[in-house]
C-alpha positions in Angstrom: 75.5 129.1 -4.0 74.7 130.8 -7.3 78.4 131.2 -8.2 79.0 127.5 -7.4 76.1 126.5 -9.6 77.4 128.6 -12.5 80.8 127.1 -12.1 79.4 123.5 -12.1 77.3 124.4 -15.2 80.4 125.7 -17.1 82.4 122.7 -16.1 79.7 120.4 -17.4 79.4 122.3 -20.7 83.2 122.2 -21.1 83.2 118.4 -20.5 80.3 117.9 -22.9 82.2 119.8 -25.6 85.3 117.7 -24.9 83.5 114.4 -25.3 81.6 115.6 -28.4 84.9 116.5 -30.1 86.0 112.8 -29.9 89.5 114.0 -29.9 90.3 112.5 -26.4 93.0 113.5 -24.0 95.6 112.9 -26.6 93.8 115.5 -28.8 94.1 118.0 -25.9 97.8 117.4 -25.6 98.3 117.6 -29.4 96.5 121.0 -29.3 99.3 122.3 -27.0 97.7 122.5 -23.6 100.1 122.9 -20.6 97.5 122.9 -17.8 94.9 120.3 -16.9 91.4 121.5 -17.9 89.2 122.0 -14.8 86.8 119.2 -15.6 89.7 116.7 -15.1 90.6 118.0 -11.7 89.9 115.5 -8.9 87.3 116.5 -6.3 88.6 117.3 -2.9 87.4 114.0 -1.4 89.4 112.0 -4.0 92.5 114.0 -3.3 92.4 113.8 0.5 90.4 110.7 1.4 91.2 107.5 -0.5 88.8 104.7 0.4 88.5 104.2 4.1 91.2 106.9 4.6 93.7 104.6 3.0 97.3 105.7 3.1 98.9 107.0 -0.2 102.4 107.0 1.3 104.5 104.9 -1.1 107.3 104.5 1.5 105.0 102.7 3.9 104.0 100.1 1.4 107.4 99.2 -0.1 107.3 95.9 1.8 104.0 94.9 0.2 103.9 93.3 -3.2 101.0 91.5 -4.9 101.6 87.7 -5.1 103.3 86.2 -8.2 102.2 82.7 -9.2 104.2 80.6 -11.6 101.9 78.4 -13.7 104.7 76.2 -15.0 103.7 72.6 -14.5 100.1 73.5 -13.7 98.9 70.2 -15.2 101.2 68.0 -13.1 99.7 66.6 -9.9 102.7 67.7 -7.7 102.8 71.3 -8.9 99.0 71.8 -9.2 98.4 71.5 -5.5 101.0 74.2 -4.8 99.5 76.4 -7.5 96.0 76.0 -6.2 97.2 76.9 -2.6 98.9 80.0 -3.9 95.8 81.0 -5.9 93.6 80.5 -2.8 95.8 82.6 -0.6 96.1 85.4 -3.2 92.3 85.5 -4.0 91.5 85.6 -0.3 94.0 88.1 0.9 94.7 90.4 -2.1 92.1 89.7 -4.7 95.0 90.2 -7.2 97.9 88.1 -8.3 100.4 88.1 -11.2 101.2 85.1 -13.4 104.3 84.0 -15.2 104.7 81.0 -17.5 101.1 81.5 -18.4 101.4 80.3 -22.0 100.9 83.7 -23.7 103.9 84.4 -25.9 105.7 87.5 -24.8 106.2 88.7 -28.4 102.4 88.6 -28.7 101.9 90.6 -25.5 104.4 93.2 -26.8 102.6 93.3 -30.1 99.2 93.7 -28.4 100.5 96.8 -26.4 102.0 98.2 -29.6 98.7 97.8 -31.3 96.9 99.7 -28.5 99.4 102.5 -28.8 99.2 102.7 -32.6 95.4 102.7 -32.5 95.3 105.7 -30.2 98.1 107.5 -32.1 96.3 107.4 -35.4 95.1 110.6 -37.0 91.9 111.8 -35.3 89.7 111.2 -38.4 90.7 107.6 -38.6 89.9 106.6 -35.0 86.9 108.8 -34.1 84.4 106.4 -35.7 85.3 104.0 -32.9 84.4 106.4 -30.1 80.9 106.8 -28.9 79.2 107.4 -25.5 76.8 104.6 -26.2 77.0 102.2 -23.3 75.5 99.4 -25.4 78.3 99.4 -27.9 80.9 99.7 -25.2 83.2 101.9 -27.3 83.5 104.8 -25.0 85.7 107.4 -23.4 85.7 106.7 -19.7 84.3 109.3 -17.4 81.9 109.7 -14.6 79.1 112.2 -14.2 81.3 114.9 -12.6 85.0 114.5 -13.6 86.8 113.2 -16.6 89.8 110.9 -16.2 93.1 111.3 -17.9 92.7 108.4 -20.2 91.4 107.5 -23.7 89.6 104.2 -24.1 88.0 102.1 -26.7 86.4 98.8 -25.7 85.6 95.8 -27.9 83.0 93.4 -26.7 82.4 89.8 -27.6 79.0 89.4 -25.9 78.3 85.9 -27.2 81.7 84.6 -26.4 82.6 84.2 -30.0 85.6 86.1 -31.5 84.1 88.6 -34.0 87.0 90.0 -35.9 84.9 92.7 -37.5 84.3 94.2 -34.0 88.0 94.9 -33.8 89.6 97.9 -35.5 91.4 96.8 -38.6 94.7 98.3 -37.5 94.7 95.9 -34.4 92.7 93.0 -35.8 95.3 90.3 -36.4 97.2 90.7 -33.1 94.0 91.2 -31.1 92.4 88.1 -32.5 95.4 86.0 -31.7 95.8 87.5 -28.3 92.2 86.9 -27.4 92.5 83.2 -28.2 95.3 83.0 -25.6 93.2 85.0 -23.1 90.3 82.5 -23.4 92.7 79.6 -22.8 94.3 81.3 -19.8 90.9 82.2 -18.4 89.9 78.5 -18.6 93.0 77.5 -16.7 92.5 80.1 -14.0 88.8 79.3 -13.8 89.7 75.7 -12.9 92.3 76.8 -10.4 89.9 79.1 -8.7 87.2 76.4 -8.6 89.6 74.0 -6.9 90.8 76.8 -4.5 87.2 77.1 -3.3 87.1 73.4 -2.7 84.7 72.8 -5.6 85.0 70.5 -8.6 87.5 71.6 -11.2 84.8 72.6 -13.8 82.5 74.4 -11.3 83.0 77.9 -12.5 82.9 76.9 -16.1 79.6 75.0 -15.5 77.8 78.1 -14.2 78.8 80.0 -17.3 79.8 83.2 -15.6 82.8 83.9 -17.9 81.5 83.1 -21.3 81.4 86.7 -22.5 84.4 88.9 -22.9 85.2 92.6 -23.2 88.7 94.0 -24.0 89.6 97.6 -23.5 92.4 99.5 -25.2 93.5 102.0 -22.5 95.8 104.9 -23.4 97.1 107.2 -20.6 98.9 110.2 -22.1 101.7 112.0 -20.2 100.1 114.6 -17.9 101.5 118.1 -17.4 99.9 118.2 -13.8 99.5 114.6 -12.7 98.8 115.6 -9.1 95.5 117.3 -10.2 93.9 114.4 -12.0 93.8 110.6 -12.2 93.9 107.9 -14.9 91.2 105.8 -13.3 89.3 106.4 -10.1 89.2 103.8 -7.4 86.9 101.0 -8.4 86.3 97.3 -8.4 85.4 95.3 -11.6 81.9 94.3 -12.4 83.1 91.0 -13.9 83.9 87.5 -12.8 87.5 87.8 -13.7 89.9 90.3 -15.2 93.3 89.6 -16.9 95.4 92.7 -17.4 98.3 93.4 -19.7 100.1 96.7 -19.2 103.1 98.6 -20.6 106.3 99.6 -18.9 105.1 102.8 -17.2 103.8 102.4 -13.7 100.5 103.7 -12.4 98.4 100.8 -11.2 97.7 100.7 -7.4 95.8 98.1 -5.4 94.1 98.8 -2.0 95.5 96.3 0.5 95.5 96.5 4.3 94.0 99.9 4.0 96.9 101.2 2.0 97.5 101.9 -1.7 100.2 99.5 -3.0 102.1 100.1 -6.2 102.1 97.4 -8.8 105.4 98.0 -10.6 105.8 96.8 -14.2 107.3 93.4 -14.9 107.9 92.4 -18.5 106.1 89.2 -19.4 103.7 89.2 -16.4 99.9 89.3 -16.6 97.9 90.6 -13.7 94.7 88.7 -12.6 92.0 90.1 -10.3 88.8 88.8 -8.9 85.6 90.6 -10.0 82.5 91.4 -8.0 80.4 88.6 -9.4 83.0 86.0 -8.4 83.1 87.5 -4.8 79.3 86.8 -4.8 79.7 83.2 -6.0 82.5 82.6 -3.5 80.3 83.9 -0.7 83.1 86.4 0.3 85.9 83.8 0.4 87.5 85.6 -2.5 87.8 89.4 -2.6 87.1 91.9 -5.3 89.2 94.9 -4.2 89.5 98.5 -5.1 92.2 99.6 -7.5 93.1 102.7 -9.4 95.5 104.1 -12.0 97.5 107.3 -11.3 98.4 109.9 -13.9 102.1 110.6 -14.5 104.4 112.9 -16.3 105.8 110.1 -18.4 103.7 108.6 -21.1 101.9 107.2 -22.8 101.0 104.3 -20.5 99.0 101.6 -22.3 97.1 98.6 -21.1 94.7 96.0 -22.4 92.5 94.5 -19.7 90.2 91.6 -20.6 87.0 91.3 -18.6 85.2 88.0 -18.4 81.5 88.1 -17.5 78.3 86.3 -18.6 77.5 86.2 -22.3 74.6 88.3 -23.5 72.1 85.3 -23.4 72.9 84.7 -19.8 72.8 88.2 -18.4 69.4 87.6 -16.7 70.6 84.4 -15.0 71.0 84.9 -11.3 74.4 84.1 -9.7 74.5 83.5 -6.0 76.8 81.8 -3.5 77.8 78.3 -4.5 75.6 75.9 -2.6 78.6 73.9 -1.4 80.0 77.0 0.3 76.7 77.7 2.3 75.9 76.0 5.6 74.2 76.9 8.9 77.6 78.0 10.1 78.3 80.0 6.9 75.0 81.3 5.6 74.6 82.9 2.2 75.8 86.6 2.3 74.3 87.6 -1.1 71.1 87.0 -2.9 71.0 85.6 -6.4 71.9 88.5 -8.7 72.1 88.7 -12.5 74.6 90.7 -14.5 71.7 92.9 -15.8 70.7 93.6 -12.2 74.2 94.2 -11.1 75.7 96.4 -13.8 73.3 99.4 -13.6 73.9 99.5 -9.8 77.7 99.3 -10.4 77.6 102.2 -12.8 75.9 104.3 -10.2 77.7 103.1 -7.1 81.0 101.6 -8.3 83.2 104.7 -8.7 85.3 106.9 -6.4 86.0 104.1 -4.0 82.3 103.2 -3.6 81.2 99.6 -3.9 78.0 98.1 -5.4 78.3 94.7 -3.7 76.7 95.8 -0.3 73.5 96.6 -2.2 73.1 92.9 -3.0 73.6 91.4 0.5 70.8 89.4 2.0 
């Protein structure tokens, strides 16, 4: 027991020194390491027991692919009904879907990913000012209390829903500003489709103001010399209403479906959308916020730019519960009214390594 305690203490000290260096995983690789430091090594339960003993056998999931929804013609009456049906099915069965013809220029998507890469590949002295462990500023390396993940992250928050260009690193400012304008437009379109898919009026989700704030993350997953020992992002759900993900051409994302990990292979020009925990609450479990993770790989860097939509700062004490129209004696409310400020601390404690925070808020 004493030896184990000493080992845990040394791991914690090493991890603390790593984060205080602000050099990130890329800095480790640039220093010439050939082995994964021990504070990145996955715990045994993460290696052998994915959530609910989910299978990690890729061969058994080749027939499973997340839905693809073509948004072309979304404003026409004929196409809209088909699209709403597809969104409903995807949100109920997968909690994830991909979009094409979404209105975001592909050259802008490519430019956004290039900006993420260039930010993380700047000299250390130029980018370290953007890194902090301060949760309030949300510019942080991502890690949990015990194990670091093989990823560098900087997050840019727009808590009031207004695009503040000064919050964006100058290197990425122009492309990020333009990209975020398209993200807001796409979010509004998807919000309407999700509302209709729930059988609610088109502007229902907009009216409850659950997606007025935004946070964008610049994720950078360097090549890993021992990818089997670590992970890019542990199994988790999203503490948001909605997430729209842009990712580069190196695979790694997996979604938990039918108790199996399903690969989400890269497709140029696609954007991936997933349901967040708060939307599962509002939908009264009609829509699913599902576990997903990112594997490490020998190829890299993999970059991604997820955009998380959640309540604006002024609304984070507002309770969100199941939509009244979805509750009846036959279908009682599953969740109590819960604010973002109530939910997020619980999520930080219980939303990692395959655990879920949602059950803590059931009636």
